[in-house]
C-alpha positions as CSV (number, residue, x, y, z in Angstrom):
1,M,-14.5,-12.1,-0.3
2,N,-13.1,-14.9,-0.9
3,L,-9.9,-14.5,0.8
4,Q,-6.9,-17.9,0.5
5,F,-4.5,-18.4,3.9
6,I,-1.2,-19.2,3.7
7,S,1.1,-21.2,5.6
8,D,4.2,-22.5,6.4
9,D,5.3,-25.8,7.3
10,A,4.8,-25.5,10.4
11,G,1.0,-24.3,10.4
12,K,1.2,-20.6,11.5
13,T,-0.6,-17.7,8.9
14,T,2.5,-16.4,7.2
15,R,0.6,-14.4,4.5
16,V,-3.0,-13.8,3.7
17,H,-4.5,-13.1,-0.1
18,I,-7.3,-11.0,-1.5
19,P,-8.5,-11.6,-4.8
20,I,-7.7,-7.2,-6.7
21,D,-11.6,-8.3,-8.1
22,E,-12.9,-8.3,-5.6
23,I,-11.7,-5.4,-3.2
24,D,-14.2,-2.9,-3.4
25,V,-12.6,1.4,-3.8
26,Q,-14.6,4.6,-4.1
27,D,-14.2,6.7,-6.7
28,W,-13.0,9.5,-4.1
29,H,-10.6,7.4,-3.3
30,K,-9.4,5.9,-7.0
31,D,-8.7,9.9,-7.9
32,I,-7.1,10.7,-4.8
33,V,-4.3,7.9,-5.5
34,R,-4.9,9.8,-9.8
35,Q,-4.0,13.2,-8.8
36,R,-1.2,11.2,-6.1
37,L,0.5,9.5,-8.9
38,A,0.3,12.9,-11.8
39,D,2.5,15.2,-9.0
40,Y,4.7,12.0,-9.2
41,R,5.2,11.8,-12.3
42,K,5.5,15.7,-12.7
43,K,8.5,16.5,-9.6
44,P,10.0,12.8,-9.2
45,D,12.6,14.0,-7.3
46,Q,10.1,15.3,-4.2
47,T,10.1,12.0,-2.9
48,L,11.1,9.9,-0.3
49,D,12.2,6.5,0.0
50,F,10.0,4.4,2.7
51,E,12.8,4.0,5.4
52,T,14.1,7.7,4.8
53,A,9.4,8.9,5.6
54,I,9.5,5.8,8.4
55,D,13.3,7.7,10.0
56,D,10.7,11.1,10.0
57,I,6.9,9.6,11.1
58,D,9.8,9.2,14.3
59,N,11.7,11.8,14.5
60,I,8.2,13.2,14.4
61,L,6.3,11.4,17.3
């Protein structure tokens, strides 16, 4: 895999670029993502924004 490390002016790594075409995603995982996307399209009002989801997780823990 050809990773590209991106650094700031001080030389500290701030990002890593992973070429998408080099990532092997299993078919079963793609199927789950497709199903979740279909579920979202049917009922988009039943989703949580990121901050709300994180708050809910924090409250459980």
